[in-house]
N, C-alpha and C positions, 0 to 999 in steps of 0.2 A: 504494500500500500504506500502511495506517495505521501510524504509528510506535507502538511499545510505550510504556506509561506510565513515568513517572519512577521509581516505586517498583520496577518490574520491572527497569529499567536499573540501579538501585543494587544490587539483589540480584545481578544478573549480574556487574557489575563487581567486587563484593566476592568472589563465588565465584571469578572468574578470578584475582584477586589472590592469594587463599589457595591456589589449587590449581595454579598454574603449576609450582611446584617439584615438587609431588607427582606431577603428570602427567608431567613430564619424567623423574622417577625411574622411573615405571611404564613409560614408553615405551622407556627405555634399559636397564631392569633394574638400575639402580645408583643410588647416592646422588648427587644433583646436586652436592653440595658436595665429593664425593670427588675426590682428585687422581688423575691418570692416570700410567701408567708411560711410559718412554721407549723409543725404538727403533722400527724400521720396522714390526714387527708391531703394536705398541701404536698407532702412528699410523694404520695401516690400519684397525684395529678402531675407533678413535675416528671416523675418516671415515665408516665404515659406520654407526656409532651416530648420528652427526650427521644423515646423510641419512635414516635411518629415522625419527628424531625429527621432522624437518621434514615428512616425508610424513605422519606420524601427526597432527601438529597441523594440517596442511592439510585433513584430513578430506575428501579427494577433490577439492579445489579446486586444479587444477594451477597456475593463475595465482597463487594465494596461496602455494603452495609455491615457485614461482620468485621471487616478491617476497621471501619470507623468506630464501631462499638468497642472493639479491643482498645483503640486509642483513647476513647472516653473513659473506659474502666481503669486503664493504667494511669490516667491523669486525674481521676476523681479523688476527693479528700475522704479519708476514712476516720470516723469518730466512734468512740465506744459508748454504748448506752447499756449500763449494767454489764452483762456478759455477751452482748451482741455487737458485732461490727456493723456500722451503718455507712454505706457509701453515699457521699453527697456529690451530685452532679449539678454544678452551677450552670446557669444559662451562658455566662461569659466563657467558661471553659468549653462548653459544647460548641459555641460559636468559633472559638479558637481552633478546635479540632477540625471542624468542617472547613474553616477558612484555610487551614494548613494544607489540606488535601487539594483544595481548589487552587491555591496560589502556587504551590510547589510542583504539582504534578498533574497536568491535564492529560489523561490517558489517550485522548483523541487529538491532541495537539502536537505541535512541533517538538516541544521539550521531551515528550515521550520517546520520540525517535532519536533526538539528540543524545539522550542519556544511555539508551541501549546501544547506540553506535559507539559512545565513549567507552562503555564497558567492553564491547567486542574488540575494539581497536587497542585498548589497553592490554587485554589478554594476548592479542596477536603480537603486540610489541614486547611481550614478556615483562610487563610492568605490573607486578603483583600489588604494589601499594595503590596505584591508580585504580586498578580493578576493584580493590576493596572499597575505595572511596565512592566510585560510581555505583557500585552495588548497594552500598549503604544509602546513598541519595535516593535511589529508587524505592527501596524497601521502606525507609522512614517516611516517604511521601505517600505510601499506600499502594505501591505496585503489587500486582498479583505475583507471589513468589513462583508459582508454576509457570508463568510466562517467562520469567528470567531463567528458570531451570530448563525449559524447552530450548531456549536460545543457547544455553551452555551445552546441551546435548548436541545441537547442531554444530557448535564450535569444535567439539571434540573430534568430529570426523572431518570437518571442513578445513581446520587449521592445524590439527595435530595428526590425525590419521594414524598410519602405521609407524610413525616415528615413536609413538608411545601407545601401544594397544590397550593399556590400562586406563587411558583417559576417558574412553567411552563408558567403561564400567563405573568410574568415579562420577561421571555426569549423570548417568541413569540412576545410580544410587542416590544422588542428591535430589533428583526429581521425585523419586519414590519417598524419600524422607520428607520432602515438602508436602507431598500428598498425604502422608500419614499423620504428621503432627501440626502442619501449618505454622503461621506466624504467631508469636514472635520467635518461637523456639527454633524454627528451621533456618533462621538467618545464619547460624554457624555452619550448617551443611552447605549452603550456597557459598559462603565465604571460603570454605575448604575447597569446593569445586573450582571457584574462580581463581584461587591461588594456585591450585594444581595445574589448571589450564595455562596460567601465565608462565609457570616455571617449566612446563613440559617442552621438549624439543618440538619444533614446528615443521609441518609439511602440509602443503595444499595439493598434493598429488592426487588425492581422491576426487576433489572437485574438478581439477584440470582434466583428469581422465574421463569423467562423466560428460563434461562439456564438449570434449573432442568427439566422443561417441555420439553425442546428441546432434552435432553438426552433420555427421555421416548419416544418421537416421533421417534427418531432415532432407538431405540430398537424395537418399535412396531408401524411402520408407518401406518399400516392398521387396527388398533384396531377398531372394528365395533361400530358405534353409537348405543347406546341402543334404542330398538324399541320404548319405551314410549316417547322419546323426538325427534323422527323422525317426519317429516311433512307428514302426510297422505293426499295427494292432490287428489288421485284417489281412486276409489272403490276397486281396486285390492290391493293397498297399505294398505287400512284400513282392508281388509279381512285378510291379513297376519300379522296384528298387529301393523302397524305404528300408533303411537299416542295413543295406548291403555294403559290406566293406567296413562296417563299424569295428573299431578296435577297443576292446575292454581293457582299460589301463591296468586293472588289478591282475590280469593274466600275464603281465610282463614283469620281468625282474626289476626294471627301473621304475615301475608304476607310472610310466608315461609312454606315449607313442608318438610317432611322427605324423599322425593324422591331423588334417586341418579342420578347424571348427568354425571359422568365419565364412561368410558368403564368398563366392568365387571372386566377386568384384573387390573384396576387401582383404584378400589373403595377404598375410604378412603385415597388416596394419597394426600399429602399436598405440595403445591409449595410456597405459600405465607407465609413467616415467618415475621410478623411485628416486628418492633423494638419499643423501648420505647422512641425514639427521637421525640421531638416536637409533632406535631399533630398526628403522627402515633400511639402514645400510645392509642388514642381514637379508632383508627381502630383495634388495637390489642384487646382491650376490646370487641369491637363489634364482631370481628371474633371469639374470644374465646366463647362468649355467644351463637353465632349461632352454632358453632361446638358442644357445650355441648347439646344444645336443640335437634339437629339432632340425636346425638348418643342416647339420652334418648328416642326419639320417634321412633327410628329404633330398639329399644330393645337391644342396645349394651352397 
């Protein structure tokens, strides 16, 4: 999705800043600056007003409502009445929590894209400290931790890949942890994942490989599958050559054959170009050895 322009973002931010108090008043039916009465009835009324206001500002987004509620509960004042803890939620504090989300992080605006871009590029540049900062900026402003976790999962293959095969495991585990326990506890799991991605060796060979193959698919979307690697499930298919000449790798000592598997138009095409970073150096050596063996046994 394309991010909105800077001018639009400025207008939105200004409007949110000016309207937070007015919207709060409209949603509660009262002046945001007004003081509240005391007593059980007044407290019950204020609790209902607070919940209704949070629901109004969430605009149908349940996760946003829960995040705001967590923020309110963490910032509320606790007092003791005999042996019971009473949480006091003032109108001013509620307005501050709602305003904080509106001012610092508009999920549909440019800042949303700026911050996730900053996190991604900090990790790519192996800057763990910057990655922690941008991650914290997003989480403290109310971003969905699962959104960040999904982006880190993508990063693990796009920017680390086979240079560190454990990166994807770390990223997926972080996502599952966020899904299991949510905020605020899952912030440490995301921090761990962001630091790991930042310090891991880097390779974008997976993305490059896919994009090169994608270009060939666009040019030749209907290149036929070679007959010898087609699955001949009927007598007619077998009669016209499906599966004929197929070489089962496990029947050979080297567990590899000289059989070609790409369409005839793309024979010898290479997409994966391993780097020498981290563990990928091992895969580069393995691929080079296999390519050399196949060329020799194909008589090339």
